[in-house]
N, C-alpha and C positions, 0 to 999 in steps of 0.2 A: 193835095188830096190824104197822102198818106201821112203825111205829117198831123194831120189833124184826127185821122182815124189813131193815131200813134197816143196821141194826147188824150183821146178821149177812155182808149184803152188802162192808160198809166194812171187817167184821171181815177176810174174803178178800184184798181191797185190801190194808190194809192188813199181811197177813201177805207178800205179794207184794213190795211196797215195804219193808219190812224185810230180807228176803232179798237185794234190791236194793241195799239200804246196804251191807248186811255184806258183800260180793261186791267192791264197789267199794272199802270199808276194807278187806279183805284185800287186793285188788290192792297199795294203798298200802304195806302194813308187808311184804310179801313173799309172799302166798298167791295163786296164781296164779287168777283167776277163769275158768271154764271156759263154765257156762251156766246159765239158768234151767228147771226143767222143773215138771212136774204129778207129783206124789207118788201114789201108787193111790186117796187119799181125795180128788183132786183140790187138794191144797194146793200152793200154787210152794216150791219148794225152789231153793235155790242150790247149784252144783256146785262146789267147789273143787278147788285140784290139794294135791298134799303139803306141808302148811306146814313152814318151815324152823322154825331156833333164833327163836322171837319174845321178846321180853321181855314182861314184865308189862303195861307201857303198851302193846305192840301187840297181845297179846290182848283186852285192856279195850277198846281202840279198835275195833277188827275186830266183837267180839260186843255191844256196847253202845251204839255208834254209831247204831244204827238204829232201837231204841225211843225215844232222846233226842230224834234226829232228826225221828221221824216226830210226836214230842210237839209240838213248833215248828210244823210244817207243819200239825198240824191246826187249833192255835191260831190260826196266820194265816189259814187258808181261814174259818174259822169267824169272826174278825172283819173281815174282807173281805166275807163272804156278809153278816152285820149291818150293815157300813158303807153299804153301797151298795145296801141296800132288796132284794136280790134275791127271788124267787120262794120262797113259802112250803116248797115240798119243797126247796129247796136248800138254805135255812137247817136245816130239820132233817136234812137228811143231812150236814150240816156238824157240828150238835151230838152227833148221834151219833160220827160220826168223834174230834170232842174228848174225845168218854164211853171210847169204845174206846183211842185212843192216851193217854188220861191214865191208866187203870186198866192199864195193861197193864205198865208198869214195877214198881208194887208187888207186881202177880200174879207175873211173873218172879222177885222176890226171894221172894217165899213159896211158889214153887216151887222153889228153890235152899234152902228152908231143911227139907224135907220127904223122906225116904228115898226115894233112888231117884226125885229129881225130875230134871225135865228144864227145858230152855229157855237161855235166851243166861247168865243168870248162875249155873244147875246149871253149865254147862259150861265159864267162865271158871273156879269153883272147881278143877272137875277138870283144866282146863290145869295149872293155878297149884300142885298136888299134891293134896293130900288134899281129894276134894269137900265131905266134912263139916266140914273145918276151922270153914270160918265160918259153920255153921246158924243159932245162936243170933244172930250179927252180922246175919245176912241176914232173918231174920226179926224183926229189932227195926227194921230198914229198912222192911221190908216194911210194917209195922202204923205206923211214921212217913209214910211215903209215900200209904196208904191214907188215913190222916184226913186229911193237908192237902190231897192232890189231890181227895179227895171231896168236901171244901169247895169248890174250884174249878168241878168240875162242877157241884154243884149249885146254885150262884150262875149258871153260865151257863145252866141248865135253866130256871131262873126269871126270869131275864134274857129268854130267847125269850120264854117263855108268856107274860111283862108284852105283846109286839108281838103278842098273839092274844086277850088274854082280860084281863078282872081279877086279879089274884093276890091279893085280900087273905085274912086270916088263916093262920095256920101252919099248921091244918091242910090246907087244899085246896094251899097250894105244896108241903106233902109229897105230897100226891096226885099233883100235877102231875110231881114230881121221880122219882115211882115210875113212873109214866107214859112218860115221855119218856127217863128215864135208868135208874133201877131195873130194871125189867124188859129193856128191852135191853142194857142192860150186862150183867147176869146171862146170857144167853143170849151174849154176844158171847165173856164170859170162859170162859162153859163149854166154847163151841165151840172155844177158842183153847187150854184147857187140856187138853182131853180129846184132840181130833183131834189137835194139834200134839206132844202125847206128855209134855205137862208135869207133871200131877199125877193121880194114881189118882181114879175119880169120887167116892170117898168124903170124899177131901181136898177136891176138887174145889166139891162143894157146899157143905163147911163156910166155906170161903172164899168162897162166892157170897154165903151169910147173913152173914158179916162184911162183905163189901163193901158189899150192900143196908143192913146196919145203918148203917153209916160214911156214906152218904149221905142216912140219914133223919135220923142225930142232928147232921150237918153242915147240913141247910136250914135257912136264918133267914128 
């Protein structure tokens, strides 16, 4: 339960940071930054001015720099927390940030592959022309990223678990990954996809099941 709550808190913070990075990147490519505000659901959103004629690279930088930057920041924070033997609750929080940040990008690509999907990748396709033109490419990238990043997440979860207890046996390691990454990740991605309007609930449930299965299969 504490891991799930930590993941939800990290998700809220991650959304805020992603929107702040989007605002900064937008300023670099010519989209004026105005303010960060709270939506009616208390999710942080960036207000930006009217965009000028941006190139494809400009849109890509503004819309995707946030998720990519957050992945690096989360991994760096997790590394520092483990390297310096910080308090257990801080290492746990850093782990949940890795879970949320690394699964964020494949979820964004999966949302772009759905009818009426939302999120940064879906918006990128819409800005560049036909929002459904890259549906199959987005789905292929989502599945590839999910498979690769699920392995990183599960490895980190097992590594953190080893600092607390013995992790002998594949079934025990999978149980550990379920508790510290699977359930928290599902809660975080569900909140992200539904509250932020990325996916309809039915599609969200299907994606969460797929992400959970990838975590289990990639646990070694």
